[in-house]
PyMOL commands that place a pseudoatom at each C-alpha (Angstrom):
pseudoatom trace, name=CA, resn=MET, resi=1, chain=A, elem=C, hetatm=0, pos=[10.076, -24.476, 4.905]
pseudoatom trace, name=CA, resn=ALA, resi=2, chain=A, elem=C, hetatm=0, pos=[9.588, -22.061, 1.989]
pseudoatom trace, name=CA, resn=ASN, resi=3, chain=A, elem=C, hetatm=0, pos=[7.514, -22.242, -1.184]
pseudoatom trace, name=CA, resn=LYS, resi=4, chain=A, elem=C, hetatm=0, pos=[8.613, -19.947, -3.930]
pseudoatom trace, name=CA, resn=THR, resi=5, chain=A, elem=C, hetatm=0, pos=[5.937, -18.083, -5.906]
pseudoatom trace, name=CA, resn=LYS, resi=6, chain=A, elem=C, hetatm=0, pos=[6.251, -16.846, -9.427]
pseudoatom trace, name=CA, resn=ARG, resi=7, chain=A, elem=C, hetatm=0, pos=[6.294, -12.984, -9.810]
pseudoatom trace, name=CA, resn=ASN, resi=8, chain=A, elem=C, hetatm=0, pos=[3.546, -13.178, -12.531]
pseudoatom trace, name=CA, resn=LYS, resi=9, chain=A, elem=C, hetatm=0, pos=[1.014, -14.684, -10.189]
pseudoatom trace, name=CA, resn=GLY, resi=10, chain=A, elem=C, hetatm=0, pos=[-2.387, -13.226, -10.880]
pseudoatom trace, name=CA, resn=LYS, resi=11, chain=A, elem=C, hetatm=0, pos=[-1.128, -11.668, -14.082]
pseudoatom trace, name=CA, resn=LYS, resi=12, chain=A, elem=C, hetatm=0, pos=[-3.304, -9.227, -16.023]
pseudoatom trace, name=CA, resn=THR, resi=13, chain=A, elem=C, hetatm=0, pos=[-2.810, -7.831, -19.451]
pseudoatom trace, name=CA, resn=THR, resi=14, chain=A, elem=C, hetatm=0, pos=[-4.361, -4.365, -19.145]
pseudoatom trace, name=CA, resn=PRO, resi=15, chain=A, elem=C, hetatm=0, pos=[-3.404, -2.610, -15.964]
pseudoatom trace, name=CA, resn=LEU, resi=16, chain=A, elem=C, hetatm=0, pos=[-5.071, 0.743, -15.191]
pseudoatom trace, name=CA, resn=ARG, resi=17, chain=A, elem=C, hetatm=0, pos=[-3.272, 4.099, -15.044]
pseudoatom trace, name=CA, resn=LEU, resi=18, chain=A, elem=C, hetatm=0, pos=[-3.616, 5.917, -11.725]
pseudoatom trace, name=CA, resn=GLU, resi=19, chain=A, elem=C, hetatm=0, pos=[-4.555, 9.205, -13.494]
pseudoatom trace, name=CA, resn=ASN, resi=20, chain=A, elem=C, hetatm=0, pos=[-7.475, 7.468, -15.254]
pseudoatom trace, name=CA, resn=MET, resi=21, chain=A, elem=C, hetatm=0, pos=[-8.976, 5.635, -12.276]
pseudoatom trace, name=CA, resn=GLN, resi=22, chain=A, elem=C, hetatm=0, pos=[-12.087, 6.561, -10.292]
pseudoatom trace, name=CA, resn=LEU, resi=23, chain=A, elem=C, hetatm=0, pos=[-10.262, 6.587, -6.994]
pseudoatom trace, name=CA, resn=LYS, resi=24, chain=A, elem=C, hetatm=0, pos=[-13.460, 7.369, -5.254]
pseudoatom trace, name=CA, resn=ASN, resi=25, chain=A, elem=C, hetatm=0, pos=[-14.423, 3.644, -5.581]
pseudoatom trace, name=CA, resn=TYR, resi=26, chain=A, elem=C, hetatm=0, pos=[-11.361, 2.640, -3.427]
pseudoatom trace, name=CA, resn=VAL, resi=27, chain=A, elem=C, hetatm=0, pos=[-11.985, 4.851, -0.381]
pseudoatom trace, name=CA, resn=GLU, resi=28, chain=A, elem=C, hetatm=0, pos=[-14.466, 5.167, 2.426]
pseudoatom trace, name=CA, resn=TYR, resi=29, chain=A, elem=C, hetatm=0, pos=[-15.304, 8.448, 4.067]
pseudoatom trace, name=CA, resn=ASP, resi=30, chain=A, elem=C, hetatm=0, pos=[-17.516, 10.212, 6.522]
pseudoatom trace, name=CA, resn=LEU, resi=31, chain=A, elem=C, hetatm=0, pos=[-19.414, 13.397, 5.843]
pseudoatom trace, name=CA, resn=GLU, resi=32, chain=A, elem=C, hetatm=0, pos=[-19.845, 16.505, 8.018]
pseudoatom trace, name=CA, resn=THR, resi=33, chain=A, elem=C, hetatm=0, pos=[-23.193, 17.990, 6.880]
pseudoatom trace, name=CA, resn=TYR, resi=34, chain=A, elem=C, hetatm=0, pos=[-25.797, 20.565, 7.562]
pseudoatom trace, name=CA, resn=GLU, resi=35, chain=A, elem=C, hetatm=0, pos=[-29.434, 20.935, 6.473]
pseudoatom trace, name=CA, resn=THR, resi=36, chain=A, elem=C, hetatm=0, pos=[-31.465, 23.711, 4.985]
pseudoatom trace, name=CA, resn=GLY, resi=37, chain=A, elem=C, hetatm=0, pos=[-35.141, 23.966, 4.334]
pseudoatom trace, name=CA, resn=SER, resi=38, chain=A, elem=C, hetatm=0, pos=[-37.816, 21.973, 6.230]
pseudoatom trace, name=CA, resn=ASP, resi=39, chain=A, elem=C, hetatm=0, pos=[-40.283, 19.092, 5.860]
pseudoatom trace, name=CA, resn=TYR, resi=40, chain=A, elem=C, hetatm=0, pos=[-40.408, 17.851, 2.287]
pseudoatom trace, name=CA, resn=ASP, resi=41, chain=A, elem=C, hetatm=0, pos=[-38.106, 20.604, 1.174]
pseudoatom trace, name=CA, resn=CYS, resi=42, chain=A, elem=C, hetatm=0, pos=[-35.108, 19.637, 3.402]
pseudoatom trace, name=CA, resn=TYR, resi=43, chain=A, elem=C, hetatm=0, pos=[-31.753, 19.542, 1.682]
pseudoatom trace, name=CA, resn=THR, resi=44, chain=A, elem=C, hetatm=0, pos=[-28.457, 18.042, 3.031]
pseudoatom trace, name=CA, resn=HIS, resi=45, chain=A, elem=C, hetatm=0, pos=[-25.284, 20.031, 2.251]
pseudoatom trace, name=CA, resn=ILE, resi=46, chain=A, elem=C, hetatm=0, pos=[-21.732, 18.846, 2.635]
pseudoatom trace, name=CA, resn=GLU, resi=47, chain=A, elem=C, hetatm=0, pos=[-19.480, 20.791, 4.772]
pseudoatom trace, name=CA, resn=ARG, resi=48, chain=A, elem=C, hetatm=0, pos=[-16.512, 18.445, 4.907]
pseudoatom trace, name=CA, resn=VAL, resi=49, chain=A, elem=C, hetatm=0, pos=[-15.540, 14.990, 3.626]
pseudoatom trace, name=CA, resn=ILE, resi=50, chain=A, elem=C, hetatm=0, pos=[-13.229, 13.010, 5.859]
pseudoatom trace, name=CA, resn=LEU, resi=51, chain=A, elem=C, hetatm=0, pos=[-11.324, 9.995, 4.577]
pseudoatom trace, name=CA, resn=THR, resi=52, chain=A, elem=C, hetatm=0, pos=[-11.675, 6.986, 6.893]
pseudoatom trace, name=CA, resn=GLU, resi=53, chain=A, elem=C, hetatm=0, pos=[-10.029, 4.241, 4.802]
pseudoatom trace, name=CA, resn=ALA, resi=54, chain=A, elem=C, hetatm=0, pos=[-8.137, 3.989, 1.446]
pseudoatom trace, name=CA, resn=ASP, resi=55, chain=A, elem=C, hetatm=0, pos=[-7.865, 0.477, -0.096]
pseudoatom trace, name=CA, resn=LEU, resi=56, chain=A, elem=C, hetatm=0, pos=[-4.243, 0.953, -1.341]
pseudoatom trace, name=CA, resn=GLU, resi=57, chain=A, elem=C, hetatm=0, pos=[-3.752, -2.788, -1.996]
pseudoatom trace, name=CA, resn=SER, resi=58, chain=A, elem=C, hetatm=0, pos=[-6.628, -2.875, -4.458]
pseudoatom trace, name=CA, resn=ILE, resi=59, chain=A, elem=C, hetatm=0, pos=[-5.453, 0.292, -6.243]
pseudoatom trace, name=CA, resn=ALA, resi=60, chain=A, elem=C, hetatm=0, pos=[-1.963, -1.356, -6.436]
pseudoatom trace, name=CA, resn=ARG, resi=61, chain=A, elem=C, hetatm=0, pos=[-3.357, -4.624, -7.866]
pseudoatom trace, name=CA, resn=ASP, resi=62, chain=A, elem=C, hetatm=0, pos=[-5.287, -2.791, -10.445]
pseudoatom trace, name=CA, resn=ILE, resi=63, chain=A, elem=C, hetatm=0, pos=[-2.362, -0.786, -11.777]
pseudoatom trace, name=CA, resn=THR, resi=64, chain=A, elem=C, hetatm=0, pos=[0.020, -3.690, -11.983]
pseudoatom trace, name=CA, resn=THR, resi=65, chain=A, elem=C, hetatm=0, pos=[0.121, -7.179, -13.496]
pseudoatom trace, name=CA, resn=ASN, resi=66, chain=A, elem=C, hetatm=0, pos=[1.467, -9.332, -10.519]
pseudoatom trace, name=CA, resn=ASP, resi=67, chain=A, elem=C, hetatm=0, pos=[1.886, -9.400, -6.778]
pseudoatom trace, name=CA, resn=PHE, resi=68, chain=A, elem=C, hetatm=0, pos=[5.627, -8.298, -6.705]
pseudoatom trace, name=CA, resn=ASP, resi=69, chain=A, elem=C, hetatm=0, pos=[4.790, -5.077, -8.657]
pseudoatom trace, name=CA, resn=ALA, resi=70, chain=A, elem=C, hetatm=0, pos=[1.647, -4.551, -6.651]
pseudoatom trace, name=CA, resn=TYR, resi=71, chain=A, elem=C, hetatm=0, pos=[3.655, -4.678, -3.444]
pseudoatom trace, name=CA, resn=CYS, resi=72, chain=A, elem=C, hetatm=0, pos=[6.032, -2.004, -4.821]
pseudoatom trace, name=CA, resn=ALA, resi=73, chain=A, elem=C, hetatm=0, pos=[3.190, 0.283, -5.937]
pseudoatom trace, name=CA, resn=GLU, resi=74, chain=A, elem=C, hetatm=0, pos=[1.312, -0.105, -2.516]
pseudoatom trace, name=CA, resn=ARG, resi=75, chain=A, elem=C, hetatm=0, pos=[4.647, 0.685, -0.551]
pseudoatom trace, name=CA, resn=ILE, resi=76, chain=A, elem=C, hetatm=0, pos=[5.144, 3.867, -2.609]
pseudoatom trace, name=CA, resn=MET, resi=77, chain=A, elem=C, hetatm=0, pos=[1.526, 4.913, -1.989]
pseudoatom trace, name=CA, resn=THR, resi=78, chain=A, elem=C, hetatm=0, pos=[2.012, 4.239, 1.631]
pseudoatom trace, name=CA, resn=HIS, resi=79, chain=A, elem=C, hetatm=0, pos=[5.311, 6.159, 1.749]
pseudoatom trace, name=CA, resn=PHE, resi=80, chain=A, elem=C, hetatm=0, pos=[3.519, 9.232, 0.314]
pseudoatom trace, name=CA, resn=SER, resi=81, chain=A, elem=C, hetatm=0, pos=[0.795, 8.874, 2.962]
pseudoatom trace, name=CA, resn=TRP, resi=82, chain=A, elem=C, hetatm=0, pos=[-2.283, 7.961, 0.931]
pseudoatom trace, name=CA, resn=TYR, resi=83, chain=A, elem=C, hetatm=0, pos=[-3.779, 6.444, 4.117]
pseudoatom trace, name=CA, resn=ASP, resi=84, chain=A, elem=C, hetatm=0, pos=[-4.067, 9.961, 5.555]
pseudoatom trace, name=CA, resn=ASP, resi=85, chain=A, elem=C, hetatm=0, pos=[-7.090, 12.112, 5.315]
pseudoatom trace, name=CA, resn=ASP, resi=86, chain=A, elem=C, hetatm=0, pos=[-4.930, 15.233, 4.813]
pseudoatom trace, name=CA, resn=MET, resi=87, chain=A, elem=C, hetatm=0, pos=[-3.622, 13.919, 1.603]
pseudoatom trace, name=CA, resn=TRP, resi=88, chain=A, elem=C, hetatm=0, pos=[-6.973, 13.658, -0.172]
pseudoatom trace, name=CA, resn=ASP, resi=89, chain=A, elem=C, hetatm=0, pos=[-9.114, 16.163, -1.974]
pseudoatom trace, name=CA, resn=PHE, resi=90, chain=A, elem=C, hetatm=0, pos=[-12.851, 15.404, -2.551]
pseudoatom trace, name=CA, resn=ASP, resi=91, chain=A, elem=C, hetatm=0, pos=[-15.048, 16.863, -5.219]
pseudoatom trace, name=CA, resn=TRP, resi=92, chain=A, elem=C, hetatm=0, pos=[-18.617, 17.385, -4.204]
pseudoatom trace, name=CA, resn=ARG, resi=93, chain=A, elem=C, hetatm=0, pos=[-21.319, 19.289, -6.065]
pseudoatom trace, name=CA, resn=THR, resi=94, chain=A, elem=C, hetatm=0, pos=[-24.644, 20.854, -5.178]
pseudoatom trace, name=CA, resn=TYR, resi=95, chain=A, elem=C, hetatm=0, pos=[-27.734, 19.511, -6.876]
pseudoatom trace, name=CA, resn=TYR, resi=96, chain=A, elem=C, hetatm=0, pos=[-31.553, 20.195, -6.481]
pseudoatom trace, name=CA, resn=TYR, resi=97, chain=A, elem=C, hetatm=0, pos=[-31.929, 17.554, -3.803]
pseudoatom trace, name=CA, resn=GLY, resi=98, chain=A, elem=C, hetatm=0, pos=[-28.638, 18.200, -1.876]
pseudoatom trace, name=CA, resn=ASP, resi=99, chain=A, elem=C, hetatm=0, pos=[-24.953, 17.747, -2.326]
pseudoatom trace, name=CA, resn=GLU, resi=100, chain=A, elem=C, hetatm=0, pos=[-23.213, 14.519, -3.702]
pseudoatom trace, name=CA, resn=VAL, resi=101, chain=A, elem=C, hetatm=0, pos=[-19.544, 13.393, -3.586]
pseudoatom trace, name=CA, resn=PHE, resi=102, chain=A, elem=C, hetatm=0, pos=[-18.357, 12.815, -7.274]
pseudoatom trace, name=CA, resn=GLY, resi=103, chain=A, elem=C, hetatm=0, pos=[-14.665, 12.282, -6.904]
pseudoatom trace, name=CA, resn=ALA, resi=104, chain=A, elem=C, hetatm=0, pos=[-11.625, 11.667, -4.724]
pseudoatom trace, name=CA, resn=LYS, resi=105, chain=A, elem=C, hetatm=0, pos=[-7.897, 12.293, -5.554]
pseudoatom trace, name=CA, resn=PRO, resi=106, chain=A, elem=C, hetatm=0, pos=[-4.740, 12.472, -3.519]
pseudoatom trace, name=CA, resn=GLU, resi=107, chain=A, elem=C, hetatm=0, pos=[-3.064, 15.940, -3.800]
pseudoatom trace, name=CA, resn=ASN, resi=108, chain=A, elem=C, hetatm=0, pos=[0.229, 14.289, -4.789]
pseudoatom trace, name=CA, resn=LEU, resi=109, chain=A, elem=C, hetatm=0, pos=[-1.198, 12.023, -7.351]
pseudoatom trace, name=CA, resn=THR, resi=110, chain=A, elem=C, hetatm=0, pos=[1.238, 13.050, -10.150]
pseudoatom trace, name=CA, resn=GLU, resi=111, chain=A, elem=C, hetatm=0, pos=[4.271, 12.559, -7.961]
pseudoatom trace, name=CA, resn=VAL, resi=112, chain=A, elem=C, hetatm=0, pos=[3.194, 9.192, -6.774]
pseudoatom trace, name=CA, resn=SER, resi=113, chain=A, elem=C, hetatm=0, pos=[2.322, 7.975, -10.279]
pseudoatom trace, name=CA, resn=ASP, resi=114, chain=A, elem=C, hetatm=0, pos=[5.716, 9.186, -11.558]
pseudoatom trace, name=CA, resn=THR, resi=115, chain=A, elem=C, hetatm=0, pos=[7.554, 7.371, -8.686]
pseudoatom trace, name=CA, resn=ILE, resi=116, chain=A, elem=C, hetatm=0, pos=[5.718, 4.161, -9.284]
pseudoatom trace, name=CA, resn=ASP, resi=117, chain=A, elem=C, hetatm=0, pos=[6.567, 4.376, -13.053]
pseudoatom trace, name=CA, resn=ARG, resi=118, chain=A, elem=C, hetatm=0, pos=[10.263, 4.869, -12.189]
pseudoatom trace, name=CA, resn=CYS, resi=119, chain=A, elem=C, hetatm=0, pos=[10.311, 1.921, -9.880]
pseudoatom trace, name=CA, resn=LEU, resi=120, chain=A, elem=C, hetatm=0, pos=[8.584, -0.454, -12.148]
pseudoatom trace, name=CA, resn=ALA, resi=121, chain=A, elem=C, hetatm=0, pos=[10.708, 0.563, -15.212]
pseudoatom trace, name=CA, resn=LEU, resi=122, chain=A, elem=C, hetatm=0, pos=[13.839, -0.766, -13.272]
pseudoatom trace, name=CA, resn=PRO, resi=123, chain=A, elem=C, hetatm=0, pos=[15.044, -4.369, -13.589]
pseudoatom trace, name=CA, resn=GLU, resi=124, chain=A, elem=C, hetatm=0, pos=[13.175, -6.599, -11.121]
pseudoatom trace, name=CA, resn=ASP, resi=125, chain=A, elem=C, hetatm=0, pos=[16.018, -6.997, -8.762]
pseudoatom trace, name=CA, resn=GLU, resi=126, chain=A, elem=C, hetatm=0, pos=[16.532, -3.252, -8.348]
pseudoatom trace, name=CA, resn=ARG, resi=127, chain=A, elem=C, hetatm=0, pos=[12.903, -2.492, -7.288]
pseudoatom trace, name=CA, resn=ILE, resi=128, chain=A, elem=C, hetatm=0, pos=[13.204, -3.550, -3.706]
pseudoatom trace, name=CA, resn=PRO, resi=129, chain=A, elem=C, hetatm=0, pos=[16.403, -1.603, -3.245]
pseudoatom trace, name=CA, resn=PHE, resi=130, chain=A, elem=C, hetatm=0, pos=[14.593, 1.380, -4.783]
pseudoatom trace, name=CA, resn=LEU, resi=131, chain=A, elem=C, hetatm=0, pos=[11.844, 1.062, -2.228]
pseudoatom trace, name=CA, resn=LEU, resi=132, chain=A, elem=C, hetatm=0, pos=[14.119, 0.791, 0.745]
pseudoatom trace, name=CA, resn=GLU, resi=133, chain=A, elem=C, hetatm=0, pos=[16.191, 3.823, -0.272]
pseudoatom trace, name=CA, resn=LEU, resi=134, chain=A, elem=C, hetatm=0, pos=[12.989, 5.790, -0.783]
pseudoatom trace, name=CA, resn=GLU, resi=135, chain=A, elem=C, hetatm=0, pos=[11.755, 4.851, 2.617]
pseudoatom trace, name=CA, resn=TYR, resi=136, chain=A, elem=C, hetatm=0, pos=[14.940, 5.191, 4.600]
pseudoatom trace, name=CA, resn=GLY, resi=137, chain=A, elem=C, hetatm=0, pos=[16.996, 7.653, 2.586]
pseudoatom trace, name=CA, resn=TYR, resi=138, chain=A, elem=C, hetatm=0, pos=[19.891, 5.305, 2.097]
pseudoatom trace, name=CA, resn=LEU, resi=139, chain=A, elem=C, hetatm=0, pos=[20.665, 1.661, 1.215]
pseudoatom trace, name=CA, resn=LEU, resi=140, chain=A, elem=C, hetatm=0, pos=[22.457, -0.835, 3.385]
pseudoatom trace, name=CA, resn=ASP, resi=141, chain=A, elem=C, hetatm=0, pos=[25.294, -2.731, 1.843]
pseudoatom trace, name=CA, resn=VAL, resi=142, chain=A, elem=C, hetatm=0, pos=[23.777, -6.038, 2.908]
pseudoatom trace, name=CA, resn=VAL, resi=143, chain=A, elem=C, hetatm=0, pos=[20.738, -5.286, 0.709]
pseudoatom trace, name=CA, resn=LYS, resi=144, chain=A, elem=C, hetatm=0, pos=[22.809, -4.836, -2.481]
pseudoatom trace, name=CA, resn=ASN, resi=145, chain=A, elem=C, hetatm=0, pos=[23.361, -7.407, -5.130]
pseudoatom trace, name=CA, resn=ARG, resi=146, chain=A, elem=C, hetatm=0, pos=[20.497, -9.783, -4.265]
pseudoatom trace, name=CA, resn=THR, resi=147, chain=A, elem=C, hetatm=0, pos=[17.795, -11.544, -6.093]
pseudoatom trace, name=CA, resn=TRP, resi=148, chain=A, elem=C, hetatm=0, pos=[14.362, -10.812, -4.732]
pseudoatom trace, name=CA, resn=VAL, resi=149, chain=A, elem=C, hetatm=0, pos=[11.576, -13.492, -4.822]
pseudoatom trace, name=CA, resn=ILE, resi=150, chain=A, elem=C, hetatm=0, pos=[8.222, -13.953, -3.196]
pseudoatom trace, name=CA, resn=GLU, resi=151, chain=A, elem=C, hetatm=0, pos=[8.010, -16.996, -0.888]
pseudoatom trace, name=CA, resn=THR, resi=152, chain=A, elem=C, hetatm=0, pos=[5.598, -18.620, 1.558]
pseudoatom trace, name=CA, resn=ILE, resi=153, chain=A, elem=C, hetatm=0, pos=[7.400, -19.331, 4.807]
pseudoatom trace, name=CA, resn=ASP, resi=154, chain=A, elem=C, hetatm=0, pos=[6.766, -20.247, 8.372]
pseudoatom trace, name=CA, resn=LYS, resi=155, chain=A, elem=C, hetatm=0, pos=[6.387, -17.085, 10.427]
pseudoatom trace, name=CA, resn=GLU, resi=156, chain=A, elem=C, hetatm=0, pos=[8.290, -18.544, 13.369]
pseudoatom trace, name=CA, resn=ASP, resi=157, chain=A, elem=C, hetatm=0, pos=[11.345, -18.929, 11.009]
pseudoatom trace, name=CA, resn=ILE, resi=158, chain=A, elem=C, hetatm=0, pos=[11.842, -15.175, 10.746]
pseudoatom trace, name=CA, resn=ILE, resi=159, chain=A, elem=C, hetatm=0, pos=[14.196, -13.535, 13.058]
pseudoatom trace, name=CA, resn=PHE, resi=160, chain=A, elem=C, hetatm=0, pos=[14.543, -9.905, 14.072]
pseudoatom trace, name=CA, resn=GLY, resi=161, chain=A, elem=C, hetatm=0, pos=[16.360, -7.596, 16.549]
pseudoatom trace, name=CA, resn=SER, resi=162, chain=A, elem=C, hetatm=0, pos=[14.973, -6.579, 20.032]
pseudoatom trace, name=CA, resn=GLN, resi=163, chain=A, elem=C, hetatm=0, pos=[14.525, -2.920, 18.733]
pseudoatom trace, name=CA, resn=TYR, resi=164, chain=A, elem=C, hetatm=0, pos=[11.464, -4.044, 16.783]
pseudoatom trace, name=CA, resn=HIS, resi=165, chain=A, elem=C, hetatm=0, pos=[9.511, -4.678, 19.985]
pseudoatom trace, name=CA, resn=LYS, resi=166, chain=A, elem=C, hetatm=0, pos=[9.358, -0.992, 20.625]
pseudoatom trace, name=CA, resn=THR, resi=167, chain=A, elem=C, hetatm=0, pos=[7.237, -0.464, 17.427]
pseudoatom trace, name=CA, resn=GLU, resi=168, chain=A, elem=C, hetatm=0, pos=[3.588, 0.441, 17.737]
pseudoatom trace, name=CA, resn=VAL, resi=169, chain=A, elem=C, hetatm=0, pos=[0.895, -1.719, 16.313]
pseudoatom trace, name=CA, resn=ILE, resi=170, chain=A, elem=C, hetatm=0, pos=[-0.781, -0.265, 13.269]
pseudoatom trace, name=CA, resn=GLU, resi=171, chain=A, elem=C, hetatm=0, pos=[-4.365, -1.703, 12.949]
pseudoatom trace, name=CA, resn=ARG, resi=172, chain=A, elem=C, hetatm=0, pos=[-4.796, -1.088, 9.192]
pseudoatom trace, name=CA, resn=TYR, resi=173, chain=A, elem=C, hetatm=0, pos=[-2.310, -3.909, 8.464]
pseudoatom trace, name=CA, resn=LYS, resi=174, chain=A, elem=C, hetatm=0, pos=[-4.394, -6.569, 10.190]
pseudoatom trace, name=CA, resn=ASN, resi=175, chain=A, elem=C, hetatm=0, pos=[-5.929, -7.846, 6.827]
pseudoatom trace, name=CA, resn=TYR, resi=176, chain=A, elem=C, hetatm=0, pos=[-2.843, -7.082, 4.624]
pseudoatom trace, name=CA, resn=THR, resi=177, chain=A, elem=C, hetatm=0, pos=[-2.940, -9.335, 1.493]
pseudoatom trace, name=CA, resn=LEU, resi=178, chain=A, elem=C, hetatm=0, pos=[0.334, -8.482, -0.270]
pseudoatom trace, name=CA, resn=PRO, resi=179, chain=A, elem=C, hetatm=0, pos=[3.757, -9.888, 0.961]
pseudoatom trace, name=CA, resn=VAL, resi=180, chain=A, elem=C, hetatm=0, pos=[3.879, -9.033, 4.643]
pseudoatom trace, name=CA, resn=CYS, resi=181, chain=A, elem=C, hetatm=0, pos=[7.622, -8.147, 4.920]
pseudoatom trace, name=CA, resn=ILE, resi=182, chain=A, elem=C, hetatm=0, pos=[11.079, -8.163, 3.449]
pseudoatom trace, name=CA, resn=VAL, resi=183, chain=A, elem=C, hetatm=0, pos=[13.660, -10.616, 4.731]
pseudoatom trace, name=CA, resn=LEU, resi=184, chain=A, elem=C, hetatm=0, pos=[17.247, -11.410, 3.907]
pseudoatom trace, name=CA, resn=GLU, resi=185, chain=A, elem=C, hetatm=0, pos=[19.059, -14.659, 3.795]
pseudoatom trace, name=CA, resn=THR, resi=186, chain=A, elem=C, hetatm=0, pos=[21.780, -14.291, 6.363]
pseudoatom trace, name=CA, resn=PRO, resi=187, chain=A, elem=C, hetatm=0, pos=[24.177, -16.672, 8.208]
pseudoatom trace, name=CA, resn=GLU, resi=188, chain=A, elem=C, hetatm=0, pos=[21.681, -16.524, 11.170]
pseudoatom trace, name=CA, resn=GLY, resi=189, chain=A, elem=C, hetatm=0, pos=[18.600, -17.271, 9.151]
pseudoatom trace, name=CA, resn=LEU, resi=190, chain=A, elem=C, hetatm=0, pos=[15.853, -15.312, 7.450]
pseudoatom trace, name=CA, resn=THR, resi=191, chain=A, elem=C, hetatm=0, pos=[16.284, -11.739, 8.971]
pseudoatom trace, name=CA, resn=LEU, resi=192, chain=A, elem=C, hetatm=0, pos=[13.555, -9.162, 8.802]
pseudoatom trace, name=CA, resn=ILE, resi=193, chain=A, elem=C, hetatm=0, pos=[14.731, -5.823, 7.592]
pseudoatom trace, name=CA, resn=ASP, resi=194, chain=A, elem=C, hetatm=0, pos=[11.368, -4.120, 6.705]
pseudoatom trace, name=CA, resn=GLY, resi=195, chain=A, elem=C, hetatm=0, pos=[7.778, -4.688, 7.416]
pseudoatom trace, name=CA, resn=TYR, resi=196, chain=A, elem=C, hetatm=0, pos=[7.632, -5.263, 11.097]
pseudoatom trace, name=CA, resn=HIS, resi=197, chain=A, elem=C, hetatm=0, pos=[4.376, -3.378, 11.544]
pseudoatom trace, name=CA, resn=ARG, resi=198, chain=A, elem=C, hetatm=0, pos=[2.739, -5.859, 9.093]
pseudoatom trace, name=CA, resn=PHE, resi=199, chain=A, elem=C, hetatm=0, pos=[4.584, -8.814, 10.466]
pseudoatom trace, name=CA, resn=VAL, resi=200, chain=A, elem=C, hetatm=0, pos=[3.409, -8.157, 14.065]
pseudoatom trace, name=CA, resn=VAL, resi=201, chain=A, elem=C, hetatm=0, pos=[-0.250, -8.044, 13.450]
pseudoatom trace, name=CA, resn=ASN, resi=202, chain=A, elem=C, hetatm=0, pos=[-0.360, -11.048, 11.009]
pseudoatom trace, name=CA, resn=GLU, resi=203, chain=A, elem=C, hetatm=0, pos=[-1.690, -14.059, 12.882]
pseudoatom trace, name=CA, resn=ASP, resi=204, chain=A, elem=C, hetatm=0, pos=[-1.094, -16.750, 10.158]
pseudoatom trace, name=CA, resn=LYS, resi=205, chain=A, elem=C, hetatm=0, pos=[1.437, -19.450, 10.805]
pseudoatom trace, name=CA, resn=LYS, resi=206, chain=A, elem=C, hetatm=0, pos=[2.666, -19.246, 7.133]
pseudoatom trace, name=CA, resn=ILE, resi=207, chain=A, elem=C, hetatm=0, pos=[3.000, -15.738, 5.592]
pseudoatom trace, name=CA, resn=LEU, resi=208, chain=A, elem=C, hetatm=0, pos=[3.954, -14.451, 2.206]
pseudoatom trace, name=CA, resn=VAL, resi=209, chain=A, elem=C, hetatm=0, pos=[7.242, -12.478, 2.227]
pseudoatom trace, name=CA, resn=ILE, resi=210, chain=A, elem=C, hetatm=0, pos=[9.838, -11.083, -0.073]
pseudoatom trace, name=CA, resn=VAL, resi=211, chain=A, elem=C, hetatm=0, pos=[13.195, -12.744, 0.313]
pseudoatom trace, name=CA, resn=GLY, resi=212, chain=A, elem=C, hetatm=0, pos=[16.518, -11.245, -0.715]
pseudoatom trace, name=CA, resn=GLU, resi=213, chain=A, elem=C, hetatm=0, pos=[18.628, -14.132, -1.745]
pseudoatom trace, name=CA, resn=LYS, resi=214, chain=A, elem=C, hetatm=0, pos=[22.351, -14.115, -2.357]
for i in range(1, 214): cmd.bond("trace and resi %d" % i, "trace and resi %d" % (i + 1))
show_as sticks, trace
zoom trace
């Protein structure tokens, strides 16, 4: 049983721009530090900042006006590896009482922002094909000429091939709050074509998905 969701759910009127956001507020990090001085004059200095988590879903929600577009933005950020420590540059500065982290920014910020803009400028039914071609490098014929809607469906109603069982579990998807996966209406039923990593770790009986309707 499926319940359709309007694409403007959670609509906002003033989404933020990636370039203007304080992205430090969306990440968690560890510090490698060393100290100088002694006793009351001991100062902590930063040697390295290590990204431990980036809340890409919250970033995506804050730069879009609905769940459908937030999904598109988050998948683009994931495609460009914003979950990876190697992609982030941190700004820290030295003050009288030690070093402080002031900012965080992915090194490919402009490319990602431009890609999100290109995706969201497309007609709604061309955005999912855009994402799939970005991710896989080509577009299957079965994906073309479909209408894409967000629906809540029973997880057990989704079918997928045996090749998916070889996919490793990705822990960061356990609390994923955007649509879990992309499925197609086929003669066999609702067939998963993208998002197995998120699908396999989700323990809910009903899940939010994006359905490609004919």
